[in-house]
N, C-alpha and C positions, 0 to 999 in steps of 0.2 A: 835108160837113155842118158840120164845125167852122169852116171858113172863113167861113161866113155867120152865125156866132154870135158877133157882136161884143159882145153884151151879156153872155156868159158870162165869168166871172172867170178870169184866168190860171191860178190854182191849180186850179180845177175842170177847165179845158181839160187841164192837165198830167195830172191824175188820169185823165181819159178816154184821153188819149194813151198813158199808161203801161199802161192796160188793153189798148189796141190793140196795144202792143208785145208783150205776152204772147200775145195771139190770133194775131198775124202769126208769131211765133216758132213757136207750136204747129202752124201749118199750113205751116212752113218757107217763108214768103214773106219772105226775108231782105232783099230790096231795100226792101219796105214797112217792115220793122223799122228799117232805117237812116234812111229818109225820116221815119219817126215820131219817132225819137230827135232828128234835127235840128230837127223842129218844137218839141219839148219844149225843146231847148237855146236856141231863139229866145226863149223866155219866161224860162228860167232858166240863162243861160250859165255861171254860177258855182256851180251846184249839184253839190257833190262827189259825193253819192250817185248822181245821174243820170249823171254822167260816169263814175263807177265801173261802173255797170251797163252803159253803153254799151261801155266798155272790155272788160268781161267778155263781152259779146256778140262783140266783134271777136276776141277770144282763142279762145273756145269754138266759135263758129259759123263764123267766117270764117278762122280761123288766120292773121289778119292782124296779126302781132306788131309790125311797124313802126308801123302806124297807131295800135294799141292803145297802144304806148309813148308816142307823141306826145301822144295824148289824156290819158293818165294823168300825164304830165309836167305838162300844163296843169292837171289836177285837183290835183296836188301844190302848184302855185303858188296856186291859188284857196284851198285848204285852210289855207295859212299866213295869208292875209289875210281870211278870213271866220270865221264862228263854227262852222265844220263840226265836227261832233262827233268825238271821238277815235276812234270805231268807224269812221266814214266815212274819216277820214284814214288810219287803220291799214289799212283796205280798199284804199285807193289804193296805199300801199306795198307791201302783200301782192301786188296785181296786177302792180305794176311789177316786183317781185322775181321773180315767175313768168315774166313776158315775158323778163326779163334772163337768167334761168336757161336758158330755152329757147334763147336766142340765144348762150349760152356766155359771157356777161359775168358771171362768177362773183363777182368782187370787189365790184362795185356791187350785184349781186342780195343779196349777204350783208348789205351795209348796209341795203338797204331791208327785207329780211325782219326784221332786227333791230329796225329802227325800228318796223315794223308790230306786232311782239310787244310792244314798249314801250307803244305807244299803245292797245293792246287789253287787255281783261281776259283771264283765263285761258281761260274757255270760248270766247270769240270769236276767240282767237288760235291755235286748233288748226291751221287751214290754213296760217297764216303759219309756224308752228313746223315744219310738215311741209316747207314750201318751204325753210325754213332748213337743215333736216337733209339734204334731198335735194341742195341747192346744195353743202353741204359734201362730200357723197359724190361728187358729179360733179367737183368741183374736186380731189379726191384727198386732202382733209383727213380721213381715214378716223377717226382717234382722235376729233376733234371731232364728226364726223358720228355716231359711236356714242354720245357723250354727249348730242347734241341729239335723237337718236332715242329714247334712254332717257328723257330729260326728257318728250318727246311721249308716249310710251307710259304713263309714270307719270301725267301729267296725265289721260289717258284711262282710267286704272286697268287698263290691259292689255286693254280691251275691243276694241280695233281690231286684229285678226290681221293685216291687210294691213301695218300699220307694223311689226309684229314680224317678219313675213316679209321686208320690205324690209331690216330690220336684219341678219337672218340671212343675206341674200344676200351682204353685203359685210364682215361682221364679221371674218372671217379675214384681210382685207387690213390691218386696223388693227394698229399696232405693240404697243399695250398691252392689247389685249382680244382675247378669242377666244370661239368659240361656246359653250365650256364655262362661261364667266363670266356669260353673258346672264341666266339665270333668277334668279340672286342679285342681280345689278345691278338688274334690273327690280323685284324684290321689295323691295330696299333703297329704291330711288327712290320707290316707291309708299308705303312705310311713312313716309318722310321727308315726303312731301307731306301725309299724313294727320295727321302729328304737330302 
């Protein structure tokens, strides 16, 4: 249908195509999802938000970290030279960090997660902070991971029990912290954020 609508503006076609992405994803027609993303990118090859969305699809639905990484590196380049909002740019670096963490590229994942946190406000950076904390844990930097998790938990006001449980699983590996310190550290961090 859209191929024959030459009079429909590109931005309107992109909106329809994004709706189709959601529809195809809901029925798990992943081939159609990919084809639709490629059609959108034919209109907007430098749209960082769409590149991020496609990257997320490759990560979560296809588990294709290699292609996702390549796409997100492209998104990071476009983000530098376009007026991409910080939230979109931060999202690119968050997704890149996630892919790199899964591939065991901890040093670069830490840089990208930190950059994502810098580019985003507190509320939108929760996921990037979680990736930062988890990457620190996986890399064996347990003391730094404890601090990153405590910062994340304080930001969420202790509401996310999964993050607290993740911290409890490895805190005994830290050199300067133990399970007995956690409640006090979390309460102090929450008070500090509220101050």
